[in-house]
C-alpha positions in Angstrom: 0.0 0.0 0.0 2.8 2.4 0.9 4.6 1.6 -2.3 1.4 2.2 -4.3 0.8 5.6 -2.6 4.4 6.6 -3.2 4.1 5.6 -6.9 0.9 7.6 -7.3 2.3 10.6 -5.6 5.4 10.5 -7.8 3.3 10.2 -10.9 1.1 13.1 -9.9 4.1 15.3 -8.9 5.8 14.5 -12.2 2.7 15.2 -14.1 2.2 18.6 -12.4 5.9 19.4 -12.9 5.8 18.5 -16.6 2.7 20.6 -17.1 4.3 23.6 -15.4 7.4 23.2 -17.5 5.5 23.1 -20.7 3.4 26.2 -19.7 6.5 28.2 -18.9 9.1 27.0 -21.4 7.4 24.7 -23.9 7.3 25.2 -27.6 4.0 25.8 -29.4 3.9 22.2 -30.5 4.6 21.0 -26.9 1.8 23.2 -25.6 -0.5 21.9 -28.2 0.2 18.3 -27.4 -0.2 19.0 -23.7 -3.4 20.9 -24.2 -4.9 18.0 -26.2 -3.7 15.4 -23.7 -5.3 17.4 -20.8 -8.5 17.8 -22.9 -8.8 14.1 -23.6 -8.4 13.4 -19.9 -11.2 15.9 -19.3 -8.8 18.2 -17.4 -10.4 21.3 -18.9 -9.0 23.6 -16.2 -5.5 23.0 -17.4 -6.3 22.6 -21.0 -8.2 25.9 -21.3 -5.3 28.3 -20.7 -3.1 26.4 -23.1 -5.7 26.6 -25.9 -6.2 30.3 -25.1 -2.5 31.0 -25.5 -2.3 28.9 -28.7 -5.3 30.7 -30.2 -3.5 34.0 -29.7 -0.3 32.6 -31.3 -2.2 31.1 -34.3 -4.7 33.9 -34.8 -5.5 34.2 -38.6 -3.9 30.8 -39.3 -5.5 27.6 -40.4 -4.8 25.8 -37.1 -6.9 28.4 -35.2 -10.1 26.6 -36.3 -9.2 23.3 -34.6 -7.9 25.1 -31.5 -11.1 27.1 -31.2 -13.1 24.0 -31.5 -11.3 22.5 -28.5 -11.6 25.8 -26.7 -15.4 25.8 -27.1 -15.7 22.3 -25.7 -13.5 23.2 -22.7 -16.1 25.7 -21.5 -18.8 23.1 -22.1 -16.8 20.5 -20.1 -16.5 22.9 -17.3 -20.2 23.4 -17.2 -19.9 27.1 -18.2 -22.8 26.8 -20.6 -23.4 30.5 -21.2 -19.8 31.0 -22.2 -19.7 27.8 -24.2 -22.9 28.9 -26.1 -21.3 32.2 -26.9 -18.2 30.5 -28.3 -20.0 27.8 -30.2 -22.1 30.4 -31.9 -19.0 32.5 -32.6 -17.4 29.4 -34.2 -20.3 29.0 -36.6 -20.1 32.6 -37.6 -16.3 32.7 -38.1 -15.9 29.2 -39.6 -19.2 28.7 -41.4 -17.5 26.4 -44.0 -15.9 24.2 -41.3 -16.6 20.5 -41.1 -17.5 21.3 -37.4 -20.0 24.0 -38.3 -23.1 21.8 -38.0 -21.9 20.2 -34.7 -21.2 23.7 -33.2 -24.5 25.0 -34.4 -26.2 22.2 -32.5 -23.9 22.6 -29.5 -24.9 26.3 -29.3 -28.6 25.3 -29.0 -27.6 22.4 -26.7 -25.8 24.8 -24.3 -29.0 26.9 -24.1 -30.9 23.8 -23.3 -28.4 22.9 -20.5 -28.6 26.5 -19.2 -32.4 26.5 -18.9 -33.7 27.3 -15.5 -36.1 25.3 -13.3 -39.8 26.0 -14.0 -40.3 28.3 -10.9 -37.7 30.8 -12.3 -37.7 33.1 -15.3 -38.1 31.1 -18.5 -36.5 33.5 -21.1 -33.6 31.0 -21.6 -36.0 28.1 -22.1 -38.0 29.9 -24.8 -34.7 31.0 -26.5 -33.4 27.4 -26.4 -36.6 26.1 -28.1 -36.4 28.8 -30.7 -32.7 28.1 -31.5 -33.3 24.4 -31.7 -36.1 24.8 -34.1 -34.0 27.2 -36.2 -31.2 24.6 -36.2 -33.6 21.9 -37.4 -34.9 24.2 -40.1 -31.3 25.0 -41.3 -30.0 21.4 -41.1 -33.0 19.3 -42.1 -31.1 16.0 -42.5 -29.0 16.5 -39.3 -28.0 13.5 -37.2 -29.0 15.6 -34.1 -32.7 15.7 -35.1 -33.9 13.2 -32.6 -31.9 14.7 -29.8 -33.3 18.2 -30.6 -36.8 16.9 -30.6 -36.3 15.2 -27.2 -34.7 18.3 -25.7 -37.4 20.6 -27.1 -40.0 18.2 -25.5 -38.1 18.6 -22.2 -38.1 22.3 -22.5 -41.8 22.5 -23.4 -42.6 20.5 -20.3 -40.8 23.1 -18.2 -43.0 25.8 -19.8 -46.1 23.7 -19.3 -45.3 23.3 -15.6 -44.6 27.0 -15.3 -48.0 27.8 -16.9 -49.9 25.3 -14.8 -48.2 26.4 -11.5 -49.0 30.1 -12.3 -52.7 29.1 -12.8 -52.6 27.1 -9.5 -51.2 30.1 -7.7 -54.3 32.2 -8.8 -56.5 29.3 -7.6 -54.8 29.0 -4.2 -55.2 32.7 -3.5 -58.9 32.4 -4.5 -58.7 34.6 -7.6 -60.9 32.1 -9.4 -61.5 34.3 -12.5 -57.8 34.7 -13.2 -57.3 31.0 -12.4 -59.9 30.0 -15.0 -58.3 32.2 -17.6 -54.8 30.9 -16.8 -55.9 27.2 -16.9 -57.5 27.8 -20.3 -54.4 29.5 -21.6 -52.3 26.5 -20.4 -54.4 24.1 -22.6 -54.4 26.6 -25.5 -50.6 27.0 -25.4 -49.9 23.3 -24.6 -52.7 21.2 -26.1 -50.7 18.0 -25.5 -50.2 18.8 -21.8 -50.1 15.5 -19.8 -52.6 16.5 -17.0 -55.1 18.0 -19.4 -58.1 16.2 -17.7 -57.0 17.6 -14.3 -56.8 21.1 -15.8 -60.2 20.9 -17.4 -61.7 19.7 -14.1 -60.0 22.6 -12.3 -61.6 25.0 -14.9 -65.0 23.6 -13.9 -64.1 23.9 -10.2 -62.7 27.4 -10.4 -65.8 28.5 -12.4 -68.0 27.0 -9.7 -66.1 28.8 -6.9 -66.2 32.1 -8.8 -70.0 31.8 -9.2 -70.6 30.7 -5.6 -68.8 33.7 -4.1 -70.1 36.2 -6.6 -72.4 39.1 -5.7 -76.1 38.2 -6.1 -76.5 40.2 -9.4 -73.8 38.0 -11.0 -74.6 34.6 -9.6 -77.1 33.5 -12.3 -74.8 34.3 -15.2 -71.8 32.7 -13.5 -73.6 29.5 -12.5 -74.6 29.1 -16.1 -70.9 29.3 -17.0 -70.4 26.2 -14.8 -72.9 24.3 -16.9 -71.0 25.3 -20.0 -67.6 24.3 -18.6 -69.0 20.9 -17.4 -70.5 20.3 -20.8 -67.1 20.9 -22.4 -65.5 18.6 -19.8 -68.1 15.8 -20.4 -67.6 16.1 -24.2 -63.9 15.5 -23.8 -64.0 12.7 -21.1 -65.8 9.5 -20.4 -67.5 8.8 -17.1 -64.7 6.5 -16.2 -62.3 9.4 -16.0 -61.1 9.9 -12.4 -62.2 13.6 -12.5 -65.6 13.0 -14.1 -67.6 12.3 -10.9 -66.1 15.3 -9.1 -66.9 17.6 -12.1 -70.4 16.1 -12.2 -71.0 16.8 -8.5 -70.0 20.5 -9.0 -72.3 20.8 -11.9 -75.2 19.3 -9.8 -74.4 21.7 -6.9 -74.4 24.6 -9.3 -77.9 23.7 -10.6 -79.2 23.4 -7.0 -77.6 26.7 -5.9 -78.9 28.5 -8.9 -82.4 27.2 -8.3 -82.2 28.5 -4.7 -80.9 31.8 -5.9 -83.7 32.2 -8.4 -86.4 31.2 -5.8 -84.9 33.7 -3.4 -85.1 36.5 -6.0 -88.8 35.6 -6.8 -89.8 35.6 -3.1 -88.0 38.9 -2.4 
């Protein structure tokens, strides 16, 4: 064990010493070889400054393209997706005839995908990532990245769907039932393939019922009738076997009874 630890320590020290020597006194070829070696070992922290120095030395020369390609991926490997996106996009603009141009165009969109924020935060990056992926697919219609793009766009749309649904639920929880109803409807309109569509349609019925129930007397009749409309829409879309059907039906029945009481009260008064 002691021999093994000594050997590993010696190798590590030698490796660090060799790297430091190349950085300080190495030729451009030695620095290139070291940069690539570190890159292949995923030691992007050490590879990046070497590639940066080499890019300055080879600026305007043919080798700069290959160096910049590695440089972009170093930022990606470090998880610096915003910087990686900037450089991948810059690569496609400066080396548009490169054999790597399609890959870098995809990686630009992929970095935006990786940089998308959780649903409860601002979703500008998510929307931008979807737009750029669609733009990439339009530009490279036979790309090998098509399936990946479609999968990733689906992931991003799910984030936006959840954001939209949670915004509607927030209105519902604070008892702003009119805003909740509008927001639930917008979720279905914007995301017709949303997974919990039946739940959302039930919540539309429920929010409409709650809005009618707590309305002023002058508005109750009109708003209870909206419950009947929403339940009819729900029942047209779902069979009685749906888990939300009975609940929606009960709300519709309550709305009928409460409307009848309200009308009788108006007549007697």
